[in-house]
N, C-alpha and C positions, 0 to 999 in steps of 0.2 A: 461444324460451326463452333466457335469458341464461346464458352459460357463465362462471361465476365461477371464479376471481377476475377483477376488471376494473381498468382504469386510468381515472381521471378526468383529462381534459385540459381545462385552462382556456383559453378563447379568447385568442389573442394572447400567451400566457405560456409559458415553457419548463417551468413547474412542473407536475408530474404527481403524482397520488396513487394509491397502491395500495389497493384495497378487496377484502377477502377474500371476502365473501359478502353476501347480502341483509340479514341482521341488522346486519352491520357498516356497510353503506350507510345504513340507517335510523338507526343510532346516530350515525354521523358527521353526518348531516343534522340530527338533533335537537341534538347537542352544539354544533354550530357555527352553528345557525340559518342554514343555507346559503341563499344567493341566487345563482341561476345567470344567466349571460348567454346570449343566444340561440346564440352560437357554441360554448359549452361542449359537450363530448361525452364519452361513455363508450365505451371500447373493451373488448369482452369477450375472453376467452381464445381465441376462434375468429376474431377480427378483425371481428366485427359491430359496427356503430356505432349508438349510441343518443343521444338528446337528453334531458337531465333537464328535466322539466316539474314546476313547483311547484304543489302543491295545499295546501289548508289543513291537512291532517293527514298528508301523506306526499309523497314526491317520486317521481313516475312516471318510468320509463325508457322513452321512446318509441323504438321501432325506426325507424331512418332508411332501412332497406332497402338499405343499402350496406355495403361492407367496406373495411377499410384493408389496404394491402399490407404484407408483411413488411419491405420496405425502408423504407417510411415509418415503421413502428413502431420499427424500430431507430434511425432518425434522431431520432424523438421522445425515445427513451431517452437517446441520446447528448447531445442538447440539454439535457435535464433534468440529466444528470450533470455536464455542463460548467458549467451555471448554479449547481450546488451545490459547485463547486470540485474535483470529482474529476478526477484526471489520467488520461491514456491513453484517453480516451473514444473516440477514432477507431478503436481496436482492438476495440471491442465488437462482437460478432456473436452471432447466435442462429439456431437452425434452424427456429423457429416463433414465432408470435405468443404462444402460451402460455408459451414460454421467456422471451420479452421481459417479459411480465407478472411472472414470477417473478424476473427480474433486478431489476426495480424493487422488489419486496418485499425482496430480499436487500440492496439498496443502502440501505434506510432503517434 
């Protein structure tokens, strides 16, 4: 079961997207006619990793059976914030992956 909200991470890019819930995920996919690369992944609020799989009428989030560490998640957020021109990103810290996800929400 996906722990919403989630972060969408694009393969090879520092850009991350915050997605609040399943309806927001489907709406984003519909609005942007999303096309995913094999390396794109979704990180849920518990650190579980998923791969977006495109179908004709929806985008499935396939569980990868692995988790991301808190340190790696913080690093992803720092890289994202640096790419968007925010300062002092090295000072960013979080006590949990769920907190990291909310930091991304608050940054947008």
